[in-house]
N, C-alpha and C positions, 0 to 999 in steps of 0.2 A: 387522224386524231380529231375528236369533237370536243366541244366545251364540257360535255358531260363526263369526259375522261379526265378532266382537270379537277383538282381538289378545291372546287368552288362551292361555297355554302348554298343551301337550297333557296333562300330568298333571292340571291343574285341569279342563280340558275333559272328561276322562274321568270325573272325580268328579262334575261337574255333570250329565253324562248319566246316571250311576248314581242321582243324586238326582231325576231326572225333570225337570231344568231344560231348557227349550227356548228360550223367549222371555224376554228380560230385561224387568223392569218399567220404567216411566219413570225412576224414581230410579236404577236400575242402569244403564240405557243412557246417561244423562246424566253419571253419576259415574265409571264404571269407567275410561274412556279418560283423562280428565285426572288421575285418581289414579295410573294406570300411568305417566304422564309425570312423576310426582313433585310435582304441584301441591298446594297447600293447598286445602281445600274446605270451604265452609260450606253445609250442606244443610238445607233445611226441607221436611219431608214428614210426612204422617200416619203413625201407627203402622200396621203391616201392609202397607207398600208395598215391602218388600224391602231395607230400609236395611242390614241386617247383611251381606248378600252384596255390596252396593255398595262397602263398605269392606274386607271380608275378602278378597275375591278379589284386588284389587290389592296388598294388603299381603303375602299369601302369595306372590304371583308375584314381587314385588320382592325379598323375602328369598331366594327360591329362585334367582333370577337372580344374586344377589350370592354367587358361589361362595366367596369368601374368608370370608364371614360364617358359612358352614356348616362350616368347618374348625376342628378343635380342639374345646374344650369349648363347649357351648351357652351363649350369653349372651342376655339379654333385648334384643330388637331392636324390639319393638312393644309398646306399652301401650294397652289399651282400658279405659276407665273406664265403669262402669255404675252406676246408682243403687241397684239391689237385687240380692240374691243370685240371685233367680229369673231376672232378665234376664241377669246375668253367666253363669249356667249355660247359658242358651239360646244366648248368643253363642259360648261355648266349644264347645258341641255343633256349631254351624255351622262353626267353624274346623276342628274335627276332621274333619268330613265333606268339606269342600272341599280339605283338605290331605292326605287319606289316601294319595295317591300321591307325596308330595313329601318325606317323612321330616322334615317340620317339626313341632316339638313345641310344644303349647300347654298352658297351665295356668290354671285359674280359682281365685281366692282370695277369700274373703269372711268376714265375722265371724259370730258366733253358734255357731261350732264350734271344736274344738281346732285350734290353729295347727300342731301337730306334723307331721301329714301334709303340710301345705302347705310347711313349712320344709324337710322332707326332699326334696320334689319340686324346690324351688328350688335346693337344694344339688346335685342331680343334673343340673340345667341345663335351661332352657326357652328357646324362641325367641320365643314370644308369650305375654304375660301379660294376662289378663282379670281385672279386680278391681273390688271396691267401694272407694271412697276411704278409708274408715276403716281397714280391715284392711291395705290397701296401705301407708298412711302408718305404721301401727304396726310392720309388718315392716321397713320401710325404716329407721325410727328404731332398731330392734333390730339393724340391719346384716345382715339376712338376705337382702336383695336389693340388687343394684347396677344403676344406670341409665345407666352410662357409654356403652353401645353402642346406646341407643334411637334409632331413626331414624324411627319412625312413632308418632304419638300420636293417639288417638281419644277424643273425649268424646261418648258416646252418651246420648240423652235429656237433653240439656244443661239444658233448662228444668226437668226434674224435680229435677236436682241443686240448682238454685236454690230450688225450692219446699220441698225437704226439708232445707235448711240445710247442704248439703254443699259449697257453693261455696268456702268458705275452705279446706277440705281439698284441693279440686281445685287451687286456686291454689298451695298449698304443694307439691303433687306436681309441678306445672308448673315451679316454681322449681328443682327438683332434676334436671330433664331437660336433656340437651345443648341448647345454643342452636340448633344447626343440626339440623332435623328436619322431617318432614312433619306438618302439623296438620290434623285432620279433626274437624269438629263436625257432629253431626246432632241435630235437634230438631224436635218437632211444632209448637212455637210459638217465637217469637224475642223474648223479653223484652229490654228495654234493657240490663240488666246482662250478659246473655250476649253481646249484640252488642258491648258495650264490651270484654268479655274477649277476644272474637275479634279485634277491631281492634288490641288490644295485642300479639298474638302472631302474627297471620297476615301473610304476605307475598304480596301480589297474589293473593288467593284466587279460585278459581272459586266462583260462587254458584249453587246449584241449588235450584230450588223447583218442586215438582210439584203443589202445591195452594196456594191462597191462605192466608196466615198466619192461624191460628186458625179456619180453615174446617172443616166437617165433611164427610166423604165423601158424595158424591152417591149412592153405592150403598147407603147406610143409610137405611131408612124410619124416621122418628122420630115418636113421639107422646107425649102426656103426660096423666096422669090427675090430676085434683084430688080429693084424698081426705084425710080427717082422719088425723092421725098415728096414732091408736089403731086405725084400720081398715086400715092398710097391710098388715099380715100377712094378713088375710083376703082382700084384693084380690090379693096375690101368690099365695096358694094357689089362688084361683079361676083366675087366668091360667095357672098351671102345669097345673092339671087340665084346662083347656080346650085345652091344647097338649101332650098327654102324650108326644109322641115327641121333643120338642126338648131339647137340652142348653142350659142357661141359665147365664150368669154374672150374679150379682147383686152390686151394689155397696152396701156399707154405709159410713157415715161413720166409725164407731167400731168398735173391737175388740169391745167389749161388745155392740154392736148386731149384729155379724156372728154372734156366738155365739147370741144370742137368736133371730135369724132362722133359723139352722140348726136350733135346737131346735124351733121352731114347725113347720118343714117336716117334720122327722123324725116329729114327733107326728101329722102328717097323712099319714104313709106315703109321703112324697116323699124319695128318697135325696138326701142333701146333706152337704156338709162345708164348714168355714170355714178360711180361711187369713188370718193376720194376724201382726203382729210378735211377739205373745206365744207363738205356736206355735213349737215347735222346728223346725230346718231339716228334719229327717227327716219330721216330721209334715206340714209344708207340701209337701214334695216328693211324699210318698205321696198326699196329697189331690189334688195337681195331676195326677199320673200316672193315678190312678183316674178323674179327670174326663176326661182325654184319651182313656182307653181305654173310656169309657162305663160304667164300673162304678158311678159315681154320676152323677146327672142334673144336680144344681145345685151350683155352686161359689159360695160367698158370700165376698167378698173386700173388704178395705180397699184404698184406692188404692195404698199403698206395696207391699203384698203382690202386687197384680195386675200390676205391671210384670214383664214376662218371660213372661206367659201368651201363648203363640204357638200358636193353634189355627186352622188355615186355614179350617175349615168350621164355626166357631162361628156359629150362626144368630141368636142372641137375647141381648141384653144388657138388664138391667133396673137402672135407677137407683132403688133403694129409698129412698135419701136423696139429695137433690141436693147436689152438692159446694159447699163454701164458696168455692172459687176457680173461676171460670167456665171457665178454660182446662182444668181437670181433666175437665170434661165431654167435651171433644174427645178426650182420651186414652181415657176410658172407652168411648165408643161406637166408638172405633177398634179395639177388640177384635173387632168383627164387621165384615162387609163388607170382608174383607181380600183382597188380591191379586186384585182385580177381581170378587170374588163379592158377591152381594147380602146384606143383613143387616137386622135390625130392632133398634131401640133404644127402649125404653119408660122413661118416668120417672114417679115418683110425686111429687106436690107438695102438701104441707100448707099451710095458711094461713101458718104461720110461715116457710115457704120461698119465699113469693111473690117477694120481692126477688131471691133467688138465681135463680129462673126467668127473671125479667126480664133479669138480667145475662147469662145464657146466650144468650138470644135476641139481645141487643145484640151480643154477641161474635161469634156465628156469622152475624149479619145475615140471619136467617131465622126465620119464624114456625113454631113447632112445633105440629103438629096436636093439638088438644084433643079427647080422647075424652069426649063429653058424657054418654053414657048408659051407666052401669055401676051395679053393685049397692051400692056403698058410699059414696054421697053422699045428702044429704037429699032432693034432687030434681034432675032434669035442668035445671030452670030456674035453680037456684043455680049450676050449673056454667057455664051460658051467661053469667050475669051476671058471674062472675069472669073468664071469658075476654074478654068485651067490655071490662071495666074495665081489664084488663091491656093490651089492645091500645090503648085510649085513653091510658093512662098512659105507654106507651112513646113516644107522639107529643108529649108535653108535658113541661115541666120538672118535676123532682122537687119534691114539696111538702115541707113541714116534717114533722118526726117526729110532732108532735102530730096533724096532719091525717092522716098515714098510720095512726096508731093509731086515730083515730076511724073511718076507713074500714074498718079491720079489724073493729072492733066491730060494724059493720052486717051482716057476713057471718059467721055461725057455723054449723058443721056440727052437725046435731041428733043424729047417730049417737053 
């Protein structure tokens, strides 16, 4: 199937051709037709599978075909909620690209910057609003935006909204929307609370799933290094110097950690920048653009800041710290192996993170290859012992905390 085989209007087809789109991804081929028919849709798919085009194309087309809605002053006809400003910006860029021949106007709003330019743009009128929940609710409460004409509502990265504590703001926004509308949820995983929210507002939805819930893409080669916490920086530098041509996205659990990793890399003559919540929007966007353009080689990010990083040919992701929530691992490695391309994902695991590692393997139902021979463990034998112990423990019931603590004491890294 090609995009020309779908019932997509000529102005959008022209834009897709200019963007180099030929063949829809599975999520697009399964979603576009029912969405064009006005159906509600609940989509579960990995990041990087083309979800934005899957909902953007039908929304643009439906607004374009409703000639009455394009007469007079522009009013908001579609609302798309995203968990981070980076993702919101990325979504708006896609809407602009697909709608370039339709005279449909979109706007992105998010916090962390002055609201004045956003308020000015809203007063001038927009058709499609892409927003982070907090800023949207703030401007609504200030009566700077009206939602009376909204016919399409999209919740993107729904599970991230839940993880980041935004779900209450989302529910408040939904309560202000017209009762009759098209609802679209997309999520890489489907927690119970998101499913419950969908059940409360959806009407006979189409359910689209292109990969098993909480699975990791088969196109990503995964491995893990057991390494002491204090040796992680040295291992990272060695891996980067052994692969000098690759752009790499490195995940840190904390903002402070991201800054420290970046400092260590720069001191080793490896170009790097950090993005996290304490960075200004301009600084985050500059670092992201320089990474995309190849001006810096390594981007060190926290999970929240990494949402919206959309780089088709990113070959390598490194989990410097394992995430505390196993589902986050799925999101992280979904930054590579996008749109059918292959990719690599490496993780570092200290003894303190062993339980997190086990939780990830349980979630993805897959054993991650252990790299047994590297420079920053006390011995290859120790790594093998840990790997075997983890494999055994994953097949038997959890022991008490005391027993777990005693087993940890038996294995210490001498570095």
